[in-house]
Structure formats: structure tokens, C-alpha cells
C-alpha positions in Angstrom: 232.7 59.8 63.1 229.9 62.3 62.2 229.7 66.0 61.6 227.0 68.5 60.9 226.3 70.4 57.7 229.6 72.4 57.7 232.5 71.5 55.4 234.7 70.3 58.3 235.0 66.6 59.1 236.8 64.7 61.7 239.4 62.0 61.2 238.6 58.9 63.3 241.6 56.8 62.3 245.0 58.5 62.0 247.8 56.0 62.1 251.4 55.1 61.2 252.8 51.9 59.7 255.1 51.0 62.6 254.2 49.7 66.1 256.3 52.2 68.2 254.4 54.6 70.4 253.7 57.3 67.9 250.6 59.4 67.5 249.7 61.5 64.5 248.4 64.8 65.8 247.3 68.2 64.4 248.3 71.6 65.6 245.2 71.8 67.7 244.1 68.5 69.2 245.5 65.0 69.3 244.1 62.6 66.8 242.0 65.3 65.2 243.1 66.7 61.8 241.9 69.9 60.1 240.2 68.4 57.1 238.3 69.8 54.1 235.7 68.0 51.9 235.6 68.8 48.2 231.9 69.8 48.9 229.3 69.3 51.5 226.6 67.6 49.4 225.6 64.0 49.8 227.8 61.5 47.9 230.1 58.4 48.2 233.9 58.3 48.0 234.3 62.1 48.4 237.9 63.3 48.6 239.1 64.4 52.1 242.3 66.4 52.7 243.9 66.7 56.1 246.6 69.3 56.9 248.7 70.4 59.9 249.6 66.8 60.9 252.5 66.2 63.3 254.0 63.4 65.4 253.8 62.9 69.2 254.6 60.1 71.7 257.6 58.7 73.6 259.3 57.5 70.4 258.2 60.3 68.1 261.7 61.8 68.1 263.0 58.7 66.2 260.7 59.5 63.3 260.0 62.3 60.9 256.7 62.8 59.1 257.0 62.6 55.4 254.2 65.1 54.9 252.1 67.2 57.2 249.1 66.5 55.0 247.1 63.4 54.0 244.3 62.5 51.6 241.5 59.9 51.9 237.9 59.5 50.9 234.6 59.4 52.9 230.9 59.2 52.3 228.3 61.8 53.2 224.9 60.2 53.7 221.5 62.0 53.6 220.1 63.2 56.9 216.6 62.2 57.9 214.0 64.9 58.5 210.3 64.9 59.4 207.4 66.4 57.5 204.1 67.7 58.9 200.8 69.1 57.5 197.7 71.0 58.5 194.3 70.5 56.8 191.3 72.7 56.1 188.0 72.3 57.8 185.1 71.6 55.5 181.3 71.4 55.4 180.0 67.9 55.0 179.9 67.0 51.3 179.2 63.3 51.3 182.9 62.2 50.8 186.0 61.9 52.9 188.3 64.0 50.7 190.5 66.5 52.6 192.5 69.5 51.5 196.1 70.1 52.8 196.4 73.6 54.1 200.1 73.8 54.9 203.2 71.6 54.6 206.4 72.0 56.7 209.6 70.1 57.5 211.7 70.0 60.7 215.4 69.3 60.9 216.6 71.3 57.9 220.1 72.6 58.6 221.2 76.2 58.2 219.6 78.0 55.3 219.2 74.9 53.1 216.4 75.2 50.5 214.2 72.1 51.4 210.4 72.0 51.5 207.6 69.4 51.7 205.5 69.0 48.6 202.7 66.9 47.1 200.5 64.5 48.8 196.8 63.6 48.9 194.7 63.8 52.1 191.5 62.2 53.4 189.4 62.1 56.6 189.0 58.8 58.4 185.4 58.8 57.2 182.9 61.1 55.5 180.7 61.9 58.5 180.5 65.3 60.3 182.6 65.7 63.5 185.2 67.8 65.2 188.9 67.0 65.4 188.7 64.2 62.9 191.8 62.4 61.8 193.3 63.5 58.4 196.0 61.4 56.8 198.1 62.6 53.9 200.2 60.2 51.7 202.6 60.7 48.8 204.5 63.5 50.4 208.1 64.2 49.1 210.9 66.8 49.4 211.8 69.5 47.0 214.3 72.4 46.8 217.9 73.0 45.8 219.3 71.0 48.7 216.6 68.3 48.9 219.0 65.6 47.7 220.9 66.0 51.0 217.9 64.9 53.0 215.5 62.0 53.3 211.9 62.1 54.5 211.3 59.9 57.5 207.8 59.0 56.1 205.9 59.9 53.0 202.7 60.1 55.1 201.6 62.6 57.8 198.6 63.0 60.1 196.7 65.9 61.5 193.1 66.8 62.6 190.4 68.9 61.1 186.6 69.4 61.4 183.8 68.3 59.1 180.9 70.7 59.8 177.3 69.5 59.5 175.8 70.8 56.3 172.8 73.2 56.6 169.7 71.7 54.9 166.8 73.5 53.3 163.5 71.6 52.8 161.3 72.6 49.9 157.6 71.6 50.3 154.5 71.9 48.1 150.9 71.9 49.7 147.6 71.1 48.0 144.9 73.8 47.8 141.6 72.9 49.6 138.1 74.1 50.2 137.4 75.6 53.6 136.6 72.9 56.1 137.0 74.6 59.5 140.4 73.2 60.4 144.1 74.0 59.7 145.1 70.6 58.3 147.1 70.7 55.1 148.0 68.0 52.6 151.6 68.0 51.3 152.1 67.1 47.7 155.9 67.2 47.5 158.7 67.3 50.0 162.4 67.3 49.1 165.7 68.4 50.7 168.1 70.8 49.0 171.0 68.3 49.2 171.1 64.7 48.0 172.2 62.1 50.4 170.8 59.1 52.2 168.8 60.2 55.3 165.4 60.2 56.8 163.5 63.5 57.2 160.8 63.9 59.8 158.6 67.0 59.3 156.5 68.5 62.0 153.7 70.7 60.8 151.7 72.6 63.4 148.4 74.2 62.2 146.8 74.6 65.6 148.4 74.0 69.0 146.4 70.8 69.4 146.9 69.6 65.9 150.2 68.0 64.9 150.8 66.2 61.7 153.9 64.0 61.3 155.2 63.1 58.0 158.2 60.7 57.4 159.9 61.1 54.0 162.6 58.8 52.7 165.0 60.4 50.3 167.5 58.2 48.5 170.9 59.3 47.4 171.6 59.5 43.8 
């Protein structure tokens, strides 16, 4: 049978060595003994002591219990808990790296000292967008009672935004001799951030005069 984090455990098999109708009972409830584990931490073959045992049943009067206590062993296995994260939004920077903002666990019992730690996170791709999937891997548990717990998964998912990066264009124009119009010749055009994209510049000198320039900037 199973119990929670307290030091009490239940006895699922209390028996005698004869076949007469005899039940071993405690002072409170039949087939349930008051037991105490040597400690509540996870472990195998941990000593268990039962006290307050007595006999019942139609033939119980024919017997006497040698002892009102009994000893045995039992295992305490780690309980499984779930970890979760949140991630920071970021401005587009050309890669899919993400930063974990918070880590938390659910299912920790009582005041046990258990927390989620570590992990590296990434967006599903590098492109700008809202509510993008972020996946963290390599998560683990830490804390004084972490050994009593096991993490359901070392990965966790959340969502965060990649915000489009503001871009400033720097341009250099050639000087010219007056020619009666507002046309200008550009000598140099470059963005303030390196990435692979195509920049289309619209220059308006007069309402009726439009000059289009397409500039290809290669990532480096």
C-alpha cells in the first residue's frame, strides 16, 4: 500500500502462521497497524515497526499473541513531479537562443526543499513572431530533499515573443552642380545591423519624381 510524505505507513499483510479464523488487528482498525519508519527519505529495505497489535476472530480466544509489536522492512520510492519554465521575450538578433526567466516545480510535498535548476532554452526558429515556442532541455532538481523526487521530464516548453529589430539606414549622397531638378545620386547605403535581407529605398525629391534603389546586403 502507499502513503504520503508523513512517517506513518500502512501494513498491507498482517497474518498468523495457522489456518484458524484469526485476524491480527491494532487498537484502532482491523488489519491496520500503527507503524513507524526509521526515516521518511527514499530508500530500500527500510526498517518498519508495528505496535499495538492484537487478535480477533471466532477462534481468537484459543490463541495468545506472543508480542503486540512486529518488525519488517519496506521501500520508499521517489515521487514523480513536473517542472515548468517561463522565457524572456527578446528583440530579433539573428539566432534562436532563448533565456529562461523562471523555473518552478509542482507536486512537492509539505515544506520540502526542492527546486528546478539548469537547462538551456531555444526558440523554434530565429525569426520574429509572437507566442513562439520555446523549449528548454537539461533541467534537473536541486535542494535538500531533491533525492526524494524524480523529474517527469528534463525538458519543458513555454512561449515567448521575438520582436522585430528596429533598423537604421545610413546613406551617403554625391554632391552635384545645379541642374534644375531634385534628383540625387547615392554613393553608399548600408543598414545598421548585419543580416541577409533586401532593402528597398524610396527617395522623393519632388512629388512627381520617385527614385527606387534596391540594395542587397549580405550577412557576414
